C-alpha positions in Angstrom: 0.0 0.0 -0.1 2.8 2.5 0.8 4.5 1.8 -2.5 1.1 2.5 -4.3 0.7 5.8 -2.4 4.3 6.8 -3.2 3.9 5.9 -6.9 0.9 8.4 -7.3 2.0 11.0 -9.8 1.2 14.6 -9.0 -1.5 16.2 -11.2 -0.6 19.0 -13.6 -3.7 20.9 -12.4 -6.5 20.2 -9.9 -9.8 18.7 -10.8 -12.9 20.8 -11.4 -13.8 21.4 -8.7 -10.6 20.7 -6.8 -10.9 17.9 -4.1 -9.8 18.3 -0.5 -9.3 15.1 1.6 -9.8 15.7 5.2 -8.9 13.2 7.9 -7.5 13.1 11.4 -6.2 10.6 14.0 -8.1 9.5 17.0 -7.0 12.3 19.3 -7.3 15.2 16.8 -10.4 14.0 14.9 -13.0 15.6 17.1 -11.4 19.1 16.8 -10.9 18.6 13.0 -14.5 17.5 12.5 -15.9 20.5 14.5 -13.8 22.9 12.5 -14.7 21.4 9.2 -18.4 21.7 10.0 -17.8 25.4 10.7 -16.2 26.1 7.3 -17.7 23.4 5.1 -20.7 25.6 3.8 -18.2 28.0 2.2 -15.7 25.3 1.1 -18.3 23.2 -0.9 -19.1 26.3 -3.0 -15.6 26.0 -4.6 -14.3 22.5 -3.6 -15.3 18.9 -3.4 -14.7 17.6 0.1 -14.0 14.0 1.3 -14.1 13.9 5.0 -13.1 10.8 6.9 -14.6 11.5 10.4 -13.8 8.3 12.4 -16.4 5.9 13.7 -17.3 7.8 16.8 -18.1 11.0 15.1 -19.7 9.8 11.9 -23.2 9.6 13.3 -23.2 13.4 14.2 -21.8 14.5 10.8 -23.3 12.2 8.2 -26.4 14.2 7.8 -24.4 17.2 6.6 -23.2 15.2 3.4 -24.2 16.7 0.1 -23.2 16.8 -3.5 -19.8 18.3 -2.9 -19.4 16.9 0.7 -18.8 13.1 1.1 -18.7 11.9 4.7 -17.1 8.5 5.6 -16.7 6.9 8.9 -13.5 5.2 7.9 -11.6 3.8 4.9 -10.0 0.4 4.5 -6.2 1.2 4.6 -5.8 -0.8 1.3 -8.2 1.7 -0.3 -6.2 4.8 0.7 -4.4 5.1 -2.6 -7.8 5.6 -4.3 -8.4 8.7 -2.0 -5.0 10.1 -2.4 -5.4 10.0 -6.2 
């Protein structure tokens, strides 16, 4: 998996709209999730967001999902290269 991530080539230009991947570890995820919810309404006007919240916060955030805001509880580590791309 690490090799697959390291082999991802940088894009020449961002997608339209550009995508922001948001994730945090167990200790920082609550703070990150709270801050994302504060700024998410303005971000989704310009960007596509993929937000990995963690299992314990997913229930309180999932209802905010929309066309440019995808909310996931977790991601299988073997699938991470897909999200980095």
